VEXDRENGU-783016 format. One record per residue (C-alpha): residue number from 0; residue in three letters; z, x negated, y. Coordinates in Angstrom, 3 decimals. Layout:
BEGIN
+-----+------+----------+----------+----------+
| seq | type |       zz |       xx |       yy |
+-----+------+----------+----------+----------+
| NUM |  ALA |        Z |        X |        Y |
...
+-----+------+----------+----------+----------+
This chain:
BEGIN
+-----+------+----------+----------+----------+
| seq | type |       zz |       xx |       yy |
+-----+------+----------+----------+----------+
|   0 |  MET |  -17.915 |   28.377 |   -1.275 |
|   1 |  PRO |  -14.863 |   27.346 |   -3.326 |
|   2 |  ASN |  -14.275 |   29.214 |   -6.547 |
|   3 |  THR |  -11.011 |   29.371 |   -8.501 |
|   4 |  VAL |  -11.320 |   29.395 |  -12.274 |
|   5 |  THR |   -8.638 |   29.282 |  -14.951 |
|   6 |  ALA |   -9.319 |   26.878 |  -17.805 |
|   7 |  VAL |   -7.611 |   25.731 |  -20.993 |
|   8 |  PHE |   -7.446 |   22.072 |  -21.997 |
|   9 |  GLN |   -8.398 |   21.791 |  -25.692 |
|  10 |  ASP |   -9.559 |   18.809 |  -27.714 |
|  11 |  GLY |   -9.863 |   16.661 |  -24.588 |
|  12 |  VAL |  -12.077 |   19.193 |  -22.767 |
|  13 |  LEU |  -11.356 |   21.757 |  -20.046 |
|  14 |  LYS |  -12.697 |   25.125 |  -21.210 |
|  15 |  PRO |  -13.047 |   27.865 |  -18.565 |
|  16 |  THR |  -11.703 |   31.285 |  -19.503 |
|  17 |  ARG |  -14.782 |   32.980 |  -18.040 |
|  18 |  LYS |  -18.493 |   32.268 |  -17.757 |
|  19 |  LEU |  -19.451 |   30.021 |  -14.841 |
|  20 |  LYS |  -22.582 |   30.434 |  -12.749 |
|  21 |  LEU |  -23.653 |   26.785 |  -12.891 |
|  22 |  ARG |  -26.965 |   25.107 |  -13.619 |
|  23 |  PRO |  -27.181 |   22.783 |  -16.649 |
|  24 |  ASN |  -25.847 |   19.294 |  -15.788 |
|  25 |  GLU |  -24.638 |   20.472 |  -12.360 |
|  26 |  LYS |  -21.814 |   18.309 |  -11.045 |
|  27 |  VAL |  -18.694 |   19.917 |   -9.578 |
|  28 |  THR |  -15.389 |   18.698 |   -8.173 |
|  29 |  LEU |  -12.254 |   19.864 |   -9.946 |
|  30 |  GLN |   -8.760 |   20.211 |   -8.560 |
|  31 |  ILE |   -6.148 |   20.483 |  -11.302 |
|  32 |  LEU |   -3.144 |   22.753 |  -10.678 |
|  33 |  ARG |   -0.866 |   23.162 |  -13.677 |
|  34 |  LYS |    0.099 |   26.718 |  -14.580 |
|  35 |  GLY |    3.812 |   27.373 |  -14.830 |
|  36 |  LYS |    4.543 |   25.235 |  -11.788 |
|  37 |  ALA |    4.331 |   27.190 |   -8.552 |
|  38 |  PRO |    2.149 |   25.267 |   -6.103 |
|  39 |  ALA |    3.804 |   24.263 |   -2.843 |
|  40 |  THR |    1.215 |   26.303 |   -0.961 |
|  41 |  GLU |    2.123 |   29.574 |   -2.670 |
|  42 |  ASP |    4.066 |   30.688 |    0.410 |
|  43 |  LEU |    0.996 |   30.112 |    2.609 |
|  44 |  GLY |   -0.446 |   33.433 |    1.465 |
|  45 |  PRO |   -4.105 |   33.946 |    2.378 |
|  46 |  LEU |   -4.290 |   30.541 |    4.061 |
|  47 |  ALA |   -4.211 |   28.813 |    0.679 |
|  48 |  GLY |   -7.379 |   30.690 |   -0.322 |
|  49 |  ALA |   -9.073 |   30.072 |    3.021 |
|  50 |  PHE |   -8.262 |   26.355 |    2.907 |
|  51 |  PRO |   -8.239 |   25.255 |   -0.758 |
|  52 |  GLU |   -7.328 |   21.690 |    0.212 |
|  53 |  LEU |   -3.868 |   23.011 |    1.133 |
|  54 |  ALA |   -3.209 |   23.504 |   -2.567 |
|  55 |  ALA |   -3.203 |   19.716 |   -2.982 |
|  56 |  LEU |   -0.246 |   19.293 |   -0.623 |
|  57 |  SER |    3.101 |   18.586 |   -2.219 |
|  58 |  ASP |    6.460 |   19.961 |   -1.128 |
|  59 |  LYS |    7.148 |   16.521 |    0.363 |
|  60 |  ASP |    3.922 |   16.686 |    2.437 |
|  61 |  LEU |    4.774 |   20.152 |    3.729 |
|  62 |  ALA |    8.357 |   19.140 |    4.585 |
|  63 |  ALA |    7.110 |   16.095 |    6.522 |
|  64 |  ALA |    4.561 |   18.193 |    8.421 |
|  65 |  LYS |    7.201 |   20.799 |    9.256 |
|  66 |  GLN |    9.565 |   18.086 |   10.507 |
|  67 |  ILE |    6.872 |   16.571 |   12.771 |
|  68 |  TRP |    5.871 |   20.001 |   14.080 |
|  69 |  THR |    9.498 |   20.957 |   14.806 |
|  70 |  ARG |   10.210 |   17.661 |   16.590 |
|  71 |  ARG |    7.137 |   17.962 |   18.820 |
|  72 |  LEU |    7.814 |   21.621 |   19.569 |
|  73 |  ARG |   11.331 |   20.741 |   20.759 |
|  74 |  LYS |    9.913 |   17.961 |   22.930 |
|  75 |  GLN |    7.442 |   20.353 |   24.559 |
|  76 |  SER |   10.147 |   22.955 |   25.083 |
|  77 |  ARG |   12.288 |   20.394 |   26.890 |
|  78 |  MET |    9.334 |   19.395 |   29.097 |
|  79 |  PHE |    8.768 |   22.977 |   30.220 |
|  80 |  THR |   12.421 |   23.817 |   30.804 |
|  81 |  ARG |   13.252 |   20.649 |   32.776 |
|  82 |  LYS |   13.762 |   21.030 |   36.510 |
|  83 |  GLY |   12.725 |   18.366 |   38.943 |
|  84 |  PRO |   10.156 |   15.588 |   38.701 |
|  85 |  ARG |    9.160 |   14.117 |   35.363 |
|  86 |  ARG |   10.343 |   10.622 |   34.517 |
+-----+------+----------+----------+----------+
C-alpha cells in the first residue's frame, strides 16, 4: 500500500521526517513532489490518495484530458439527441 512521507534533502540525501517501517537494504520507489508548489492533483480530493499516480500528472496533462473528455461527451450528446437515421 502506498505511503506518503515528508523528507528533507540534506547533504545530497533525502532524510525522512519520521521513522520508516522498512527492512535494511529494502528497495523502494520514490515520487518527488516539491513542497511549496501545490500539486495539480490537489483539487482531486480523496482520489489523489486513492490513486497516487495521479499526483504525477501536470496541469498540462489534466487540461488535455479534460479537453478530450469534454469533446467526446459533446459528441455522445449529439448522437443521442439526433433524430432520424445515423449517417
